[in-house]
C-alpha positions as CSV (number, residue, x, y, z in Angstrom):
1,M,27.6,-4.3,21.7
2,M,24.1,-5.2,20.5
3,D,24.6,-2.8,17.5
4,N,27.6,-4.8,16.5
5,F,25.9,-8.1,16.8
6,A,22.9,-6.9,14.8
7,A,25.1,-5.6,12.0
8,K,26.9,-9.0,11.9
9,W,23.6,-10.9,12.0
10,F,22.1,-9.0,9.0
11,A,25.5,-8.9,7.1
12,L,25.4,-12.7,7.2
13,Y,21.6,-13.3,7.1
14,Y,20.8,-11.3,3.9
15,P,23.4,-12.9,1.6
16,V,22.8,-16.4,2.9
17,L,19.1,-16.2,2.6
18,G,19.5,-14.4,-0.8
19,C,21.6,-17.3,-2.1
20,I,19.0,-19.8,-0.8
21,F,16.2,-17.9,-2.5
22,L,18.2,-17.5,-5.7
23,V,19.0,-21.2,-6.0
24,A,15.5,-22.3,-5.0
25,G,13.8,-19.8,-7.3
26,I,15.9,-20.9,-10.3
27,G,15.2,-24.5,-9.4
28,L,11.5,-24.0,-9.2
29,M,11.5,-22.2,-12.6
30,I,13.7,-24.8,-14.3
31,K,12.3,-27.9,-12.5
32,T,8.6,-27.0,-12.4
33,K,7.6,-30.5,-13.4
34,A,9.6,-32.1,-10.6
35,A,8.2,-29.6,-8.1
36,F,4.7,-30.3,-9.3
37,S,5.3,-34.0,-9.1
38,Y,6.4,-33.7,-5.5
39,L,3.3,-31.6,-4.6
40,H,1.0,-34.0,-6.5
41,S,2.5,-37.1,-4.7
42,Q,2.2,-35.3,-1.4
43,S,-1.4,-34.4,-2.1
44,E,-2.2,-38.1,-1.5
45,N,-1.3,-37.7,2.2
46,E,-3.6,-36.4,4.9
47,Q,-0.9,-34.3,6.4
48,P,0.8,-31.3,4.7
49,P,4.2,-32.0,3.2
50,A,6.9,-32.2,5.9
51,L,9.3,-30.2,3.7
52,L,7.0,-27.3,3.4
53,R,6.3,-27.3,7.1
54,S,10.0,-27.4,7.9
55,I,10.8,-24.5,5.5
56,L,8.0,-22.4,7.0
57,K,9.0,-23.2,10.6
58,Y,12.6,-22.3,10.1
59,F,11.9,-19.2,8.2
60,F,9.6,-18.1,11.1
61,L,12.3,-19.0,13.6
62,F,14.9,-16.9,11.8
63,T,12.4,-14.0,11.4
64,L,12.0,-13.6,15.1
65,P,15.7,-12.5,15.7
66,C,15.5,-10.3,12.7
67,L,12.5,-8.4,14.1
68,A,14.2,-8.0,17.5
69,L,17.6,-7.0,16.0
70,S,16.1,-4.4,13.7
71,F,15.6,-2.2,16.7
72,F,19.3,-2.3,17.7
73,P,20.1,0.2,16.1
74,F,16.7,1.0,14.6
75,S,16.7,0.3,10.9
76,W,13.7,0.8,8.7
77,P,15.0,-1.6,5.9
78,D,15.6,-4.3,8.5
79,L,12.2,-3.8,10.2
80,L,10.4,-3.8,6.8
81,F,12.1,-6.9,5.8
82,S,11.2,-8.6,9.1
83,L,7.6,-7.5,8.7
84,W,7.6,-8.8,5.1
85,S,8.9,-12.1,6.3
86,F,6.1,-12.4,8.9
87,I,3.6,-11.6,6.1
88,I,5.0,-14.5,4.0
89,V,4.8,-16.9,7.0
90,F,1.3,-15.9,7.9
91,T,0.2,-16.1,4.2
92,A,1.7,-19.5,3.5
93,G,0.9,-21.0,6.9
94,P,-2.9,-21.1,6.4
95,Q,-2.4,-23.0,3.2
96,L,-0.9,-25.8,5.2
97,V,-3.6,-25.5,7.8
98,R,-6.2,-25.8,5.0
99,W,-4.4,-28.8,3.5
100,P,-7.5,-30.7,2.6
101,Q,-8.6,-27.8,0.3
102,S,-5.1,-27.2,-0.9
103,R,-4.5,-30.8,-1.9
104,K,-7.8,-30.9,-3.8
105,A,-6.7,-27.8,-5.7
106,I,-3.4,-29.4,-6.5
107,K,-5.2,-32.5,-8.0
108,D,-8.0,-30.5,-9.7
109,H,-5.9,-27.7,-11.4
110,P,-2.5,-29.1,-12.4
111,Q,-1.8,-26.4,-15.0
112,K,-2.6,-23.6,-12.7
113,M,-0.3,-25.1,-10.1
114,R,2.5,-25.3,-12.6
115,T,2.0,-21.6,-13.3
116,I,2.0,-20.8,-9.5
117,I,5.2,-22.8,-9.1
118,K,6.9,-20.8,-11.9
119,L,5.6,-17.5,-10.5
120,T,6.9,-18.4,-7.0
121,G,10.3,-19.2,-8.5
122,A,10.4,-15.8,-10.3
123,V,9.4,-14.0,-7.1
124,M,12.1,-15.8,-5.2
125,V,14.7,-14.7,-7.7
126,A,13.5,-11.1,-7.5
127,V,13.5,-11.1,-3.7
128,S,17.0,-12.6,-3.7
129,I,18.3,-9.5,-5.6
130,V,16.6,-7.3,-2.9
131,M,18.3,-9.4,-0.2
132,F,21.7,-9.0,-1.8
133,L,21.1,-5.2,-2.0
134,L,20.1,-5.2,1.7
135,G,23.2,-7.1,2.6
136,Y,25.3,-4.6,0.6
137,L,23.6,-1.8,2.5
138,V,24.4,-3.4,5.9
139,I,28.0,-3.9,5.0
140,Q,28.4,-0.3,3.9
């Protein structure tokens, strides 16, 4: 029973998250100026942007079931994906904790931030392809 639920979870999770990453990645690459404008305007606030906090929080909350379900039945690809997701959360999270330094960097290095935004978009598109392949693997 748990095996069936895990298979259904990953068969739905990978394509949905892959679509979200694909659209967001293309959006970041095409609308780099708008993304930078958002970050630059948010850098005026003392608190980290609510949008980034929400994205990170929900990504973490969906990573927890992935980790647990990767053991029913045990699946190396699902486990590695779950661990990769935790690495993303625990790499991006400290940037929000260190918001005073991050917001200063956004203001002081606008061109570097635009490059980082484009690179992030490209990585998201590449990861979305991997997620579609993982979804295909689960369905097979």
